[in-house]
N, C-alpha and C positions, 0 to 999 in steps of 0.2 A: 661674893668674891670681891676683893679689893680692886679699886680702879688701877689700870696699868700706870706705871710711873716710869717715864723716860727722863734721863739726866744727861743733857748735852754738855760735855766738858770743854773747857778751854784748851786749845792746842798749844803745846810747848815746843813743838818741833820748829827749828829755825825757818823763817820765811814761809810759814804755812798760814794762808789766809782763807782757805776753803772751809766749808762746813758741810756735813752730811745732811743737814736739815735746815732749809731756808725758812724765814719767818712765815711766808704764806702757807707752807706745808705744815709748819708747827701749829698754825691756827686750825688747820684741818684736823689734826690729831686731837687738839683740845676740844673742838666741837664734837668729836666722836667719843669723848669720855676719857681720854688719856691725860694724865697729869704730866706736864712738861716743865722740867726745871732746867734753866739755862745758866751756865756760868758766864759771868761777864768777861768780855774779851776785847781788848783794843786791837788785836791782830785780825779778828774775823772780818770778812768783807762786808757783812751786814751789821748795822749798828745794834747795840743792845736794846735801844728803845723800840725797834721794830718787833723784837721778840716779846717785850712787855705788852705792846699793843695787840699782839696775837693771843694774849692770855697766858703767857708763860710766867713763871716765877723766876726772878733773877737772884742769883747768889754769887758770892765772891769766887774768883777763879781758883782752881785747885782744891775745891772742897769736896770733890766726889768721894774720897776715901771715907768720909763721914756720912755719906748718903744712907738713907734707910736700906735695910737689907734687901727689900723687894725691888729696889730701883734697878733699872737696866741702864748702864753707863754707855753712852754713845759718843764715839769720836772718830777720828780718821787715822792719824799717825801714831807712832809709838808712845807708850806711857812714859812718864818721867822715870829716870833710872832710880832704882830702889831695890831693896831686898825684902820689903814688907809683903806679907802674904796678901793675896787678892781674893776677896770674898764675894764680890758682886758678879753678875752677868755683864760681860763687856762685849760691845760690838764695835769693831774697828779693824783696820788692816794691820795685823800683827807681824806678818812676814816671819813666821816661826815654825813652819812645817817642812821646810826643805833643808834643814841643817844650817840655817843662817847663823851668823855670828850673834851670840848672846841669846839665841833661841832657847837653849836648855835652861838657862837661868830664869827666863820669863815663865816657861812652862812649870818650873819648880814652884814659882810663886803662886800660880793657880792651884797646883796640887796641894800646897801647904794651907791655903786659905779656903779651899773648897769652892772657889769661884769657877765660872765657866767662860771660856773664850768662844765667841761666835764671830769667827774671822770673816770679814766681808768678802775676802777673796774666794771663800768656799760657800758663798750664798748662791746656790746654783739650782737649775731645774733638773728634771729627771734625766736629761741628756748630758748634764754636766756643764751647761752653758750659764755663764754668770748673769745674774738678774739685775745687778746694779754695779756699774763700773765707770771709771773715769777714762777708760781706754782710748776712746776716740780723741778726747782732748789731749791726752798724753802723746799720742801719735802726731797730732796736729802741731803741738808746740815743739816736740822734739825735732820734727822735720823742719819747722820754721827756723829754729835756732841753728840747725846745721846749715841751712841755706844762707842765713845772715852771716854766719861765721865764714863760710866759704867765699862770700862776697866781700868780706872785710867790714861788715856793718853790724856785727854783734855787739849790743850794749854790754859793758862790763864795769860795774856789776849789773846783774839783772834786777828788774823791779816789776811789780805787777802792772798789767796793761789791760787793754780791751781788745776784743776780736777785731774791731774796725781799725784800730791803730796797728795791730800786728799784720793785718791784711795789707794795709797801706805800705808797710815796710817790705813785705814780700813782693808786692807789685813793683817796687822801686829797686829791687835787688839787681835786676838786669844780669842774670847769671846764665851763661851758656855752659851747661854741665849735664852729665848723665848720672842719674840716681837709680838705686835699686832699693826696694822695700821688701824685706823678708817678713812673711806673715801678712801679705797684702790684703787677704780676704777677711781678716779679723777686724775687730773694732779699732785697735791701735793702728794696724796697717792701713785701714780705710781712711783714718784721720791723717796719717802721714801722706798718703797719695793726694788727698784733697789739698793739703798745704803746698806740696811740691807743684801740683798743677796750677795753683794760685800764683806761684812764682814763675810759671812758664818753663819748668824744668822737665826734661825728657825722663820719664819714669819707667823702669822695668818692674813689673809686679810679679814677685815670686811668692808662691805659697807652697802647699804640701808637695805637689808634684815636682817642683823645682828643688826644694830643700831636702827631700828624701834622697835624691841623687845629686847632691850638691856639686856644682862645677865651680871650684874655688877660683880658678883662673878667670872665669867669666865674672865672678863676684868682684874680684880685684880690678877688673877692667872698667869699673864705674868710678866716678869721682866721689860719690857720696853714698853712704849706706845708712839706711834707717832700719835698725834691727827691732822687730816687733814680734818675735816668736817666743812665747812663754811655754816652758815644759815643766812637767811635774816629776820627771825622773831623768837621771843622767843619760845623755846621748853623746855621740861624737861631736866635739865642738865644730862650729862653722868655720872659724878662723883661729889659728894659733900664731904665736910669735914667729915660728919658722915659715909660715905661709907668707908673712909680710916681707920675707927676704926675696920674694919673686922679683926679678929685675924688670918684669913687665908691669908691675903694680902701678895702677893709676890712682887707686883709692887714697884720698887724703883726709876725709872727714867721715866720722862714724857717730851717729846718734843712737845710743843703746837705750831704748825705751824700757826694756825689761829690768835693767839694773840688778841682775842676779849675782853680783859680785859676792864672793864669800860662800857661794853655794856650789854643790856638785852639778847644778843645772846651769851654770854659767857657760854660755856657748861662745863667748868671745874672750877667752882667758889670756889674751895678750895684754890686758890691763887689769889692775887689781884694786882699784878704789873708785868710789863714785866721785862725781864733781858736785859743785854747789853753785848757788846764786852768786856768791861773792867771788868764786873761782871756777867759772863754768867749763873751762876747756883744759883737758889733760893732754900734754904732748907725750906721745908714746914712742915716736920715731922722729929723729932729726934727719936732715939730709934732703935729698931731692928725688922723689917727693917726701915731704914730712907726713906724719899721720897724727891727727888730733881726734880725741874722743870727747863727746859730751854725754854724760851719764848722770843726770839729775833725777833723784828719786821722787820728787814731787812736782814734776813738770806742769800738771794742770793748774797748780796754784798761781802760775803766771797769768792765767785767765780766771781768776777766782770766782767772779760773779757768774759767768757763763757755765763754768764747770760745775759749780755747786748747784745751780738751778737744775741742770740736766740730771745730775746724780740724785738729788733730793726727790725729784719727780718719780724716779724709778724705785727709790727705797721706801718712800712713805707708805705706799699700799702694803708693803711687807711689814713695816713697823706696826701697823694696825693689828697684826697678828700676835704681837708680843704682849705678855709673856707666855701665852698659851702654847705657842709653837706652831705646829702643823708640819707637813712634810718638808717644806723649804728649810725651816729652822732646825728641824730634826736632822736633816742631812748635814747642816752646818755644825751642829753639836757632835754628831757622830765623827766628823773629821777631827774635832778636838780630842774626843775620847780615844780614838784610835792612835792619835799622835802621842798622847800621854802614856798609853800602854807600850808603844814602841820605845819611848824614852826610858820607861821603867825597865824594859828588857835589856836595853843597851847599858843602862846604868848598873 
């Protein structure tokens, strides 16, 4: 059997500095017999030289389409826009199974090329719990940005930082406010609660019991909402535009960690686009009180070293099982095959 071949691609998504595989874990894979090819990247938080020292082969960025057919292409965010068929096995967050914008075109590329998408969002155990996720860091950063915005201290534009510097900014925010975290018992929610507590904010922790029988007026009675509930099928939205008309509304700042805009699973449909590092805040209501939304879909990249190190530690033991598979990767591939079949029926 040929040695496993993992190809770490350069990320082209704007302001993406994370990596799913840090140099130390790459060295672990190399020592275990995996050939690791790494595309050079000036954006990645870890320098190319660290990967070379780990025993990886460096190649120019964007060369993965010419990788050997048996290579498994590893990344994080979306592939560059193209209509070229995809023939490799790809591991990354594709955001293509909930009817998102451009999802059908991406899946058609895999169908045309005979490639396989192993979406990291569907890398789960037998109970459906994700095995490698950036969730805690997404929640932490999302809540931190919301606190800093409400305190009038949000940097604009945003730039990568460290946990120590972000914590120092939170401690200095001096914000007397009430916050609510939906999905507070999950990874994202737990990270959000930790950041809010670091800032000394009074936090209401809402999870399944509270959101199944959602009290919208109680939700609106908080100054700040961190939304961290991800769903896989449409349910009744948590807040709509008409809910915001409530004259008793106190809510002024929303951090939507899920960023399900464009999907039927969007639970906050009073806004219709994500925000960005260069334009982090979207004003959705003027007046008193106004309402602002922060909905950045790569929040953990603001803490790229910490987030990458945590994620890579979870993912690396699973990468050792490629390309042979096993139950974890089989479930991941089944989700892809089922989605292709559904798209074929709809088409």
